[in-house]
C-alpha positions as MATLAB code, in Angstrom:
seq = 'MSIATRTGDAGTTGLMYNRRVSKCHPRVEAYGSVDELNAAIGTARAHATEPFLQDNLLAIQGDLVVLMGELATGVDDLERYVRDGYHRVTPELTARLDGLVATIEAQKVSFKGWATPGASVLSAAFDVARTTARRAERRVVALHEAGQLDNAEIIVFLNRLSDLLWLFARWVETRSAV';
ca = [
      -0.305   -0.315    0.252;
       1.596    3.592   -0.928;
       1.581    6.312    1.436;
      -0.120    8.550   -1.422;
      -3.957    7.222   -1.221;
      -4.748    9.995   -3.018;
      -8.104   10.568   -0.300;
      -7.283   14.317    0.387;
      -6.592   15.057   -3.142;
     -10.103   16.997   -3.088;
      -9.171   19.360    0.250;
     -10.681   16.501    3.085;
      -8.959   14.627    5.703;
     -10.124   11.618    7.560;
     -10.752   11.717   11.534;
     -10.690    8.155   13.416;
     -14.171    5.961   12.566;
     -14.208    6.923    8.620;
     -15.859   10.599    8.854;
     -14.496   13.369    6.476;
     -13.736   16.870    7.361;
     -11.830   19.850    5.487;
      -8.339   20.470    6.138;
      -8.320   23.073    7.610;
     -11.654   22.281   10.272;
     -10.604   23.512   13.365;
     -10.063   19.899   14.115;
      -7.264   19.042   12.826;
      -5.924   22.732   13.120;
      -5.637   21.366   16.879;
      -4.381   17.716   16.301;
      -1.684   19.114   13.547;
      -0.228   21.551   15.488;
       0.836   19.309   17.715;
       2.001   16.919   15.122;
       3.936   20.136   14.673;
       4.856   20.651   18.492;
       5.730   16.395   18.792;
       8.167   17.060   15.512;
       9.770   20.000   17.189;
      10.891   18.055   20.648;
      11.588   15.418   18.878;
      14.515   18.039   17.182;
      15.665   19.257   20.817;
      15.732   14.899   21.953;
      18.032   14.815   18.600;
      20.726   17.392   19.719;
      20.206   16.613   23.382;
      22.925   14.401   25.294;
      21.157   13.980   28.528;
      19.890   11.396   29.752;
      17.544   13.345   31.378;
      16.747   15.256   28.561;
      16.181   12.421   26.415;
      13.952   10.013   28.287;
      11.569   11.960   28.754;
      11.148   14.345   26.470;
      10.601   10.205   24.743;
       7.818   10.014   27.546;
       6.414   13.540   26.547;
       6.357   13.191   23.103;
       4.248    9.246   23.285;
       1.571   11.949   26.086;
       1.553   13.708   22.645;
       0.386   10.720   20.520;
      -2.383   10.174   22.980;
      -3.169   13.856   22.908;
      -3.120   13.506   19.111;
      -5.593   10.525   19.771;
      -8.271   12.118   20.847;
      -8.324   15.566   19.229;
      -8.231   13.405   15.771;
     -11.918   12.441   17.524;
     -15.153   13.235   17.307;
     -17.279   13.982   20.131;
     -19.772   11.553   19.006;
     -17.177    8.530   18.871;
     -15.049    9.688   22.198;
     -17.472    7.051   24.120;
     -15.933    4.258   21.256;
     -12.478    5.308   21.079;
     -11.800    4.682   24.687;
     -14.522    1.652   24.242;
     -12.552    0.540   21.523;
      -8.468    0.605   24.298;
      -7.207    4.063   23.014;
      -6.419    6.430   26.230;
      -7.062    9.998   26.818;
      -4.770   12.733   28.016;
      -5.881   12.538   32.267;
      -4.377   14.797   34.743;
      -2.125   12.246   35.865;
      -0.024   13.114   32.638;
      -0.094   16.467   33.673;
       1.240   16.237   37.092;
       4.247   14.067   35.635;
       4.650   17.526   33.517;
       4.119   19.518   37.357;
       6.293   17.315   38.773;
       9.468   17.613   35.677;
       9.290   21.668   36.228;
       9.338   21.688   40.598;
      12.531   19.296   39.450;
      14.213   21.073   37.250;
      12.752   24.110   40.049;
      14.485   22.897   42.570;
      18.169   22.443   40.283;
      18.149   26.123   40.616;
      17.544   27.168   37.460;
      18.875   31.337   36.845;
      16.530   33.028   34.496;
      15.399   36.949   34.937;
      12.902   38.375   32.845;
      12.176   37.335   29.030;
      15.088   35.257   27.401;
      16.122   35.240   24.172;
      16.247   31.973   22.410;
      19.779   31.262   20.336;
      22.148   30.770   23.869;
      22.685   27.412   21.757;
      21.278   24.981   19.254;
      19.496   23.185   21.364;
      18.166   25.555   23.862;
      16.782   28.039   20.570;
      14.908   24.139   19.769;
      13.352   23.844   23.294;
      12.369   27.783   22.730;
      11.297   27.214   19.485;
       9.066   23.968   20.710;
       7.757   25.768   23.733;
       6.051   28.659   20.336;
       4.769   25.479   19.151;
       3.386   24.504   22.115;
       1.828   28.046   22.747;
       0.032   27.410   19.608;
      -0.999   24.491   19.869;
      -2.838   25.768   22.351;
      -4.367   28.522   21.181;
      -5.504   26.315   18.149;
      -7.205   23.526   21.500;
      -8.530   26.451   23.025;
     -10.793   27.238   19.857;
     -11.959   23.894   19.433;
     -13.057   23.859   22.907;
     -14.520   27.614   22.842;
     -16.538   25.867   19.083;
     -18.460   23.097   21.670;
     -15.475   21.339   19.967;
     -13.382   20.092   22.690;
     -14.984   17.474   25.618;
     -11.828   17.354   27.581;
     -10.366   20.626   28.953;
      -6.957   18.593   30.418;
      -5.193   18.928   27.031;
      -4.943   22.450   27.328;
      -4.540   21.993   31.195;
      -1.439   19.567   29.196;
      -0.095   21.646   26.723;
       0.068   24.323   28.783;
       2.535   23.382   31.630;
       4.529   21.704   28.885;
       4.595   25.278   27.344;
       6.438   26.298   30.564;
       8.313   22.861   31.059;
       9.137   23.404   27.377;
      10.495   26.836   28.673;
      12.103   25.875   32.144;
      13.686   22.695   29.676;
      15.804   25.783   27.539;
      16.665   27.499   30.637;
      18.012   24.708   32.153;
      20.320   23.636   29.203;
      21.655   27.657   29.525;
      22.633   26.965   33.371;
      24.231   24.383   33.374;
      26.555   25.065   30.051;
      26.571   28.550   31.782;
      25.510   30.064   28.658;
];
């Protein structure tokens, strides 16, 4: 089977359970932005040499796959989605991010005021991921405000992830004394 299915040639794409929507549908915008975030985090992970970063970033990427699956499922299909064994974003996923924030903050990461991205390749990659997370968050909030998202924990998760990515950038800069 080819990756080029041609099913999207008319400007539509498939959600879970074969529902077709426009490629510019707010749901597609939301999970597409999270997909970009996952790629940006992958770039940071590719540049990271610390196992602490590599391991936690890989786990976060796994959580983003869960998040994208939920976003790619219409509200009417969520019951079936869960029944089929798929997971949803939960407060426990956010709590893991909170734990990482606390771990980094306990290490006396130095930051004052606004940080200018680009002190190192890795910290810049984290800042790109952070801004991508904020865009994804805005897309998810728009979906929620349109009544097309029933799990507000996704918003909380993305907000916390953005904070964590900012801290990861500052952690890298502090450790390298940039």
